[in-house]
C-alpha positions as CSV (number, residue, x, y, z in Angstrom):
1,M,102.0,77.9,111.9
2,T,99.3,76.3,114.0
3,S,95.9,75.4,112.4
4,A,94.4,78.4,114.3
5,E,97.0,80.8,112.9
6,R,96.4,79.4,109.3
7,R,92.6,79.8,109.8
8,T,93.1,83.3,111.2
9,G,95.2,84.3,108.2
10,A,92.9,82.8,105.6
11,S,89.7,84.1,107.0
12,L,91.0,87.6,107.7
13,A,92.6,87.8,104.3
14,G,89.1,87.1,102.8
15,I,87.5,89.8,104.9
16,F,90.3,92.3,104.0
17,G,90.1,91.3,100.4
18,L,86.4,92.1,100.3
19,R,87.2,95.8,101.2
20,M,89.7,96.0,98.4
21,L,87.3,94.3,96.0
22,G,84.8,97.0,96.8
23,L,87.3,99.6,95.9
24,F,88.7,98.0,92.7
25,L,85.7,96.1,91.1
26,I,83.9,99.2,89.8
27,L,87.1,100.9,88.4
28,P,87.1,99.3,84.9
29,V,83.4,99.7,84.2
30,F,82.0,102.6,86.3
31,A,82.7,105.3,83.8
32,V,80.6,103.4,81.2
33,Y,77.8,102.9,83.6
34,A,77.8,106.5,84.8
35,H,76.7,107.7,81.4
36,T,73.4,106.0,81.8
37,L,72.6,108.0,85.0
38,P,71.7,111.6,85.6
39,G,74.9,113.5,86.3
40,G,77.0,110.9,84.6
41,D,78.2,113.3,82.0
42,N,80.0,115.3,84.7
43,L,83.5,113.8,84.9
44,T,84.1,115.5,88.2
45,L,81.2,113.7,89.8
46,V,82.3,110.4,88.2
47,G,85.8,110.9,89.7
48,L,84.3,111.8,93.0
49,A,82.2,108.6,93.0
50,L,85.4,106.6,92.5
51,G,87.6,108.5,95.0
52,I,85.2,109.3,97.8
53,Y,85.6,105.7,99.1
54,G,89.3,106.3,99.9
55,L,88.6,109.7,101.5
56,T,86.1,108.3,104.0
57,Q,88.5,105.4,104.6
58,A,91.2,107.9,105.6
59,C,88.8,109.8,107.9
60,F,87.6,106.7,109.8
61,Q,90.7,104.5,110.1
62,I,91.9,106.1,113.3
63,P,88.5,106.2,115.1
64,F,87.9,102.6,114.2
65,G,91.4,101.6,115.3
66,I,91.0,103.4,118.7
67,A,87.6,101.9,119.1
68,S,89.0,98.4,118.5
69,D,91.5,98.9,121.4
70,R,88.7,99.9,123.7
71,F,85.7,97.8,122.7
72,G,87.3,94.8,121.1
73,R,88.3,93.9,117.5
74,K,85.4,91.8,116.4
75,P,82.5,94.2,117.4
76,V,84.3,97.0,115.5
77,I,84.9,94.9,112.4
78,I,81.2,93.9,112.4
79,V,80.1,97.5,112.6
80,G,82.4,98.3,109.7
81,L,81.1,95.5,107.6
82,L,77.5,96.5,108.3
83,L,78.3,100.1,107.1
84,F,80.0,98.6,104.0
85,A,76.9,96.5,103.2
86,A,74.6,99.5,103.8
87,G,76.7,101.6,101.4
88,S,76.7,98.9,98.8
89,A,72.9,98.5,99.0
90,L,72.4,102.3,98.8
91,A,74.7,102.4,95.7
92,A,72.8,99.5,94.1
93,M,69.5,101.4,94.5
94,A,70.8,104.7,93.4
95,H,69.3,106.4,90.3
96,S,71.9,109.2,90.0
97,V,75.6,109.6,90.3
98,Q,75.1,111.8,93.4
99,W,73.4,109.0,95.3
100,I,76.2,106.6,94.2
101,I,78.6,109.1,95.7
102,V,76.7,108.9,99.0
103,G,76.7,105.1,98.9
104,R,80.4,104.9,98.1
105,A,81.2,107.3,101.0
106,L,79.2,105.0,103.3
107,Q,81.1,102.0,102.0
108,G,84.3,103.7,102.8
109,A,83.1,104.6,106.3
110,G,83.4,101.0,107.2
111,A,87.1,101.4,107.7
112,I,88.1,98.0,109.2
113,S,91.7,97.7,108.0
114,A,93.2,98.7,111.3
115,A,90.9,96.4,113.3
116,V,91.5,93.5,111.0
117,T,95.3,93.8,111.1
118,A,95.3,94.3,114.9
119,L,93.1,91.2,115.3
120,A,95.6,89.3,113.1
121,A,98.4,90.5,115.4
122,D,96.5,89.5,118.5
123,L,96.0,85.9,117.2
124,T,99.5,85.1,115.8
125,R,102.8,84.6,117.4
126,E,105.7,87.0,116.6
127,Q,107.6,84.5,114.5
128,H,104.7,83.8,112.2
129,R,103.1,87.3,112.0
130,T,104.7,88.4,108.8
131,K,103.4,85.2,107.1
132,V,99.9,86.0,108.2
133,M,100.3,89.7,107.2
134,A,101.5,88.5,103.8
135,M,98.3,86.5,103.4
136,I,96.3,89.5,104.2
137,G,98.4,92.1,102.4
138,S,98.7,90.1,99.2
139,T,94.9,90.3,98.7
140,I,95.4,93.9,97.5
141,G,97.4,93.0,94.4
142,L,95.3,89.9,93.9
143,M,92.0,91.8,94.1
144,F,93.3,94.4,91.7
145,A,94.1,91.8,89.1
146,V,90.9,89.9,89.7
147,S,88.8,93.0,89.3
148,L,90.3,93.7,85.8
149,V,89.2,90.2,84.7
150,A,85.9,89.9,86.6
151,A,84.5,93.4,86.4
152,P,83.6,93.4,82.6
153,L,82.1,89.9,82.9
154,L,80.0,90.7,86.0
155,Y,78.9,94.0,84.5
156,A,77.7,92.2,81.4
157,A,75.9,89.5,83.5
158,I,74.3,91.4,86.4
159,G,75.0,95.1,85.7
160,M,76.4,97.7,88.1
161,P,73.5,97.4,90.6
162,G,74.1,93.7,90.7
163,I,77.8,94.2,91.5
164,F,76.9,96.5,94.4
165,W,74.3,93.9,95.7
166,M,76.9,91.2,95.4
167,T,79.4,93.1,97.5
168,A,76.7,93.8,100.1
169,G,75.9,90.1,100.3
170,L,79.6,89.3,100.6
171,A,80.0,91.8,103.5
172,L,77.2,90.0,105.4
173,L,78.8,86.6,104.7
174,A,82.1,88.0,106.0
175,I,80.3,88.7,109.3
176,V,79.3,85.1,109.6
177,V,82.9,84.0,108.8
178,L,84.3,86.4,111.4
179,R,81.9,85.1,114.1
180,R,82.2,81.4,113.3
181,V,85.7,80.9,111.9
182,V,88.0,83.5,113.3
183,P,89.1,82.6,116.9
184,N,88.4,85.0,119.7
185,P,91.5,86.9,120.8
186,P,92.7,86.5,124.4
187,Q,92.0,89.1,127.0
188,V,95.3,90.9,127.3
189,E,96.5,93.5,129.7
190,A,99.1,96.1,128.7
191,K,100.3,99.4,130.0
192,P,98.2,102.2,128.5
193,V,99.8,104.8,126.2
194,R,98.3,108.2,125.2
195,F,97.4,108.6,121.5
196,A,99.9,111.5,121.3
197,G,102.6,109.1,122.2
198,V,101.6,106.9,119.2
199,L,101.8,109.9,116.9
200,R,105.2,111.0,118.1
201,D,106.9,107.5,118.0
202,T,109.8,107.9,115.5
203,Q,109.8,104.3,114.6
204,L,106.1,104.3,113.8
205,L,106.6,107.5,111.8
206,R,109.1,105.8,109.6
207,L,106.6,102.9,108.9
208,N,103.8,105.3,108.3
209,L,106.0,107.2,105.8
210,G,106.7,103.8,104.2
211,I,103.1,102.8,103.6
212,F,102.3,106.3,102.3
213,T,105.2,106.1,99.8
214,L,104.4,102.6,98.7
215,H,100.8,103.4,97.7
216,L,101.7,106.8,96.3
217,V,104.1,104.9,94.0
218,Q,101.5,102.3,93.1
219,M,98.8,104.7,92.2
220,A,101.1,107.1,90.3
221,M,102.7,104.4,88.2
222,F,99.3,102.9,87.2
223,V,98.3,106.3,85.8
224,V,101.0,105.7,83.1
225,V,101.4,101.9,82.7
226,P,97.9,101.2,81.2
227,A,98.4,103.9,78.5
228,A,101.9,102.6,77.8
229,L,100.6,99.0,77.3
230,V,98.1,100.4,74.8
231,A,100.4,102.8,73.0
232,R,103.7,100.8,72.9
233,G,102.5,97.3,73.4
234,N,99.4,97.4,71.1
235,L,97.5,95.7,73.9
236,P,93.8,96.8,74.3
237,V,92.6,97.8,77.8
238,A,90.3,94.7,77.9
239,E,93.3,92.5,77.6
240,H,95.6,94.1,80.3
241,W,94.7,91.4,82.7
242,K,96.8,89.1,80.6
243,I,99.8,91.1,81.9
244,Y,98.6,92.0,85.4
245,L,97.3,88.6,86.6
246,P,100.4,86.5,85.7
247,A,102.6,89.2,87.1
248,V,100.8,89.1,90.4
249,L,100.7,85.3,90.6
250,V,104.4,85.0,89.7
251,S,105.2,87.6,92.3
252,F,103.5,85.6,95.0
253,A,105.7,82.6,94.2
254,L,108.8,84.8,94.3
255,M,107.8,86.6,97.5
256,I,107.3,83.4,99.7
257,P,111.0,82.5,100.0
258,A,111.8,86.1,101.1
259,I,109.1,86.0,103.8
260,I,110.4,82.6,105.0
261,V,114.0,83.9,105.3
262,A,112.8,87.0,107.1
263,E,111.0,85.0,109.7
264,R,113.2,81.9,110.2
265,K,116.6,83.6,109.9
266,N,115.5,86.8,111.8
267,R,116.4,88.9,108.7
268,L,113.3,91.0,108.6
269,K,115.0,94.4,108.4
270,P,117.5,93.3,105.6
271,I,114.6,91.8,103.5
272,F,112.5,94.9,104.2
273,L,115.4,97.2,102.9
274,A,116.0,95.0,99.9
275,A,112.3,95.3,98.9
276,I,112.5,99.1,99.0
277,V,115.6,99.0,96.8
278,L,113.8,96.7,94.4
279,L,110.8,99.1,94.4
280,A,113.2,102.0,93.5
281,L,114.8,99.9,90.7
282,T,111.4,99.0,89.2
283,Q,110.5,102.7,89.0
284,F,113.9,103.6,87.5
285,G,113.5,100.7,85.0
286,L,110.0,101.9,84.0
287,L,111.5,105.3,83.2
288,F,113.5,103.7,80.4
289,G,111.9,100.3,79.8
290,R,108.5,100.9,78.4
291,E,109.2,100.2,74.8
292,Q,108.2,96.5,74.8
293,V,105.5,94.5,76.5
294,W,107.9,92.0,77.8
295,Q,110.0,94.7,79.5
296,M,106.9,96.1,81.2
297,G,105.8,92.6,82.2
298,A,109.1,91.8,83.8
299,L,109.2,95.1,85.6
300,L,105.7,94.6,86.8
301,V,106.6,91.2,88.2
302,A,109.5,92.8,90.1
303,F,107.2,95.6,91.3
304,F,104.6,93.2,92.7
305,V,107.4,91.2,94.4
306,A,108.6,94.3,96.2
307,F,105.0,95.5,96.8
308,N,103.8,92.2,98.3
309,I,106.9,91.9,100.6
310,L,106.4,95.4,101.9
311,E,102.7,94.9,102.3
312,A,103.4,91.9,104.5
313,T,106.3,93.4,106.5
314,L,105.0,96.9,107.1
315,P,101.9,96.0,109.2
316,S,103.9,93.2,110.9
317,L,106.5,95.8,112.0
318,V,103.9,98.2,113.1
319,S,102.2,95.6,115.3
320,R,105.6,94.7,116.9
321,V,106.8,98.3,117.4
322,A,103.4,99.8,118.6
323,P,102.5,99.9,122.3
324,P,100.4,96.8,122.8
325,A,97.5,98.7,124.4
326,S,97.4,101.1,121.4
327,K,98.0,98.6,118.6
328,G,94.6,99.5,116.9
329,A,95.3,103.2,117.2
330,A,98.8,102.8,115.6
331,L,97.4,100.7,112.8
332,G,94.7,103.3,112.3
333,V,97.3,106.0,111.7
334,Y,99.1,103.5,109.5
335,N,96.1,102.8,107.3
336,T,95.2,106.5,107.2
337,S,98.7,107.1,105.8
338,Q,98.0,104.4,103.2
339,A,94.8,106.0,102.1
340,L,96.4,109.4,101.8
341,G,99.1,107.8,99.7
342,L,96.5,106.3,97.4
343,F,94.8,109.7,97.0
344,L,98.0,111.8,96.5
345,G,99.6,109.2,94.2
346,A,96.7,109.2,91.8
347,T,96.4,113.0,91.9
348,L,100.1,113.6,91.5
349,G,100.5,111.0,88.8
350,G,97.7,112.5,86.7
351,W,99.0,116.0,87.1
352,L,102.6,115.1,86.2
353,S,101.5,113.0,83.3
354,Q,99.4,115.7,81.8
355,H,101.6,118.8,82.5
356,V,105.1,117.5,82.5
357,G,105.1,114.1,80.8
358,A,104.9,110.4,81.6
359,D,108.6,110.1,82.3
360,S,108.3,112.7,85.1
361,V,106.0,110.3,87.0
362,F,108.8,107.7,87.2
363,V,111.4,110.3,88.2
364,V,109.2,111.3,91.1
365,T,108.3,107.7,92.2
366,T,112.0,106.7,92.0
367,L,113.0,109.7,94.2
368,A,110.2,108.9,96.6
369,A,111.3,105.3,97.0
370,L,114.9,106.5,97.6
371,L,113.8,109.0,100.2
372,W,111.9,106.2,102.0
373,L,115.0,104.0,101.8
374,G,117.0,106.8,103.5
375,A,114.5,106.9,106.4
376,A,114.3,103.1,106.7
377,L,118.1,102.7,107.0
378,T,118.0,104.4,110.4
379,M,115.1,102.3,111.6
380,L,115.8,100.1,114.6
381,P,115.4,96.4,114.2
382,P,112.1,95.1,115.6
383,P,112.3,94.1,119.3
384,K,112.9,90.4,120.1
385,V,109.7,89.3,121.7
386,A,109.1,86.0,123.4
387,A,106.3,84.3,125.3
388,R,106.9,83.3,128.9
389,S,104.7,81.7,131.5
390,Y,105.2,81.7,135.3
391,P,103.3,80.3,138.2
392,I,102.2,82.8,140.9
393,A,102.9,81.7,144.5
394,A,99.8,81.0,146.7
395,T,100.9,83.7,149.2
396,V,100.9,86.5,146.5
397,D,97.9,88.8,146.1
398,I,97.4,88.6,142.3
399,D,95.5,91.9,142.1
400,A,98.2,93.7,144.1
401,V,101.0,92.6,141.8
402,R,99.2,92.9,138.5
403,R,100.1,96.5,137.8
404,Q,103.7,95.9,139.1
405,I,104.1,93.1,136.5
406,L,103.0,95.4,133.7
407,D,105.4,98.1,134.9
408,L,108.4,95.8,134.8
409,P,111.0,96.6,132.1
410,G,110.5,94.6,129.0
411,V,106.9,93.4,129.7
412,R,104.7,94.2,126.7
413,E,101.5,92.2,127.4
414,A,100.2,90.0,130.2
415,V,97.4,87.5,130.6
416,I,96.8,86.7,134.3
417,E,94.9,83.5,135.1
418,H,93.4,83.9,138.6
419,D,92.2,80.3,139.0
420,A,95.3,78.7,137.6
421,R,97.5,81.3,139.3
422,M,99.6,81.8,136.1
423,A,101.1,84.8,134.4
424,H,101.4,84.5,130.7
425,L,103.7,87.3,129.4
426,K,105.1,88.7,126.1
427,V,108.4,90.2,126.9
428,N,111.1,92.2,125.0
429,L,114.2,90.0,125.5
430,D,116.5,93.0,125.2
431,R,115.0,94.7,128.3
432,W,113.7,91.8,130.2
433,D,114.3,91.6,134.0
434,E,113.2,88.0,134.8
435,A,114.8,88.1,138.3
436,R,112.6,91.0,139.3
437,L,109.5,89.2,138.1
438,R,110.3,86.1,140.0
439,Q,110.6,88.2,143.2
440,L,107.2,89.6,142.6
441,I,105.3,86.4,141.8
442,G,107.3,84.4,144.4
443,G,106.3,86.6,147.2
444,E,109.8,87.9,147.9
445,V,108.8,91.6,147.7
């Protein structure tokens, strides 16, 4: 990767991680803090305060994604971070659970995931995109593990209001990073596509089903795993990070070779399918292998390997398959599917565990992973996209041929430099008609 691509990946991963930290950091300690507030003895309100973040995320991902296509990625991300900061400040000043619910809802309204991943796609080449998405996607697992370690320490040091003020300050710092560190994306032209076309695209539907299933499995299994670590591993909740954090870190090391092979050897689909198989195997393993801490630790490492590979490859595939002019909209639908998976996974996992038994959770998650595998097997390989640059003849009217260039088979994106008289294209090599382009820009037609 170039230094600009590395800088893009690192800075956007930090911004994306901030959103996930806002979701995860209060989970281990909020129930304790809620008892000190009016309304804190109402468990329904406590649960709503925790979950409302994901609900508003689901509601605003698509509007923010569409807005990023129309008004630009950075302005939309800045608006989202300001909403997140405002919600954090409101929650910090809240004197009742009801006002914390309002603050958390406002935090979630800053739904920047689609715009962030679309910006990452704009700033990276196809052959390195999965690596950058891996940097961004891996922050989910890392922030989850970090929150388990940091939340009790921060709560003891600065209290829950302090945690909310800290996340507000970090959101404002993220705006500075976005403006000063993240490069500006090029002004790209692409053939417009209606939003209905994005919703009906069968390849995108398979990927949306994938992210929905992945997070349904994640949330459902973590309804059961903590209790199993306590009951069968004699490990107190405060020490669960000793399992989660090493599992996440080891999984990063094991994930990297798979991502490298996927990119360098053009094996993205086989690696993607293998990760789904591994996900199904971990769920099947947890159905029978929860008797010893070492068993759960090994299965959690395998789960996070699969999870991190899929978190990297899924948005990379969406950005490659989606119509270039509607990349933000497609990623908005994708992230909405993710949020719905989080919500349904937690709800379903809790209901099954209470009414049917813990084993039923892993039966359902195994079946869900296998159903996803069935859908993914019929997925087409991602298009082979390459960058091409061509000089435009002095006799050619650039404005006249601009639309004709975009309408050529295989042309996904175009950057036309008037002064230099150059056409910089991203083309689908399977459908590319170079001879027709040379006729257009050479003045032969």
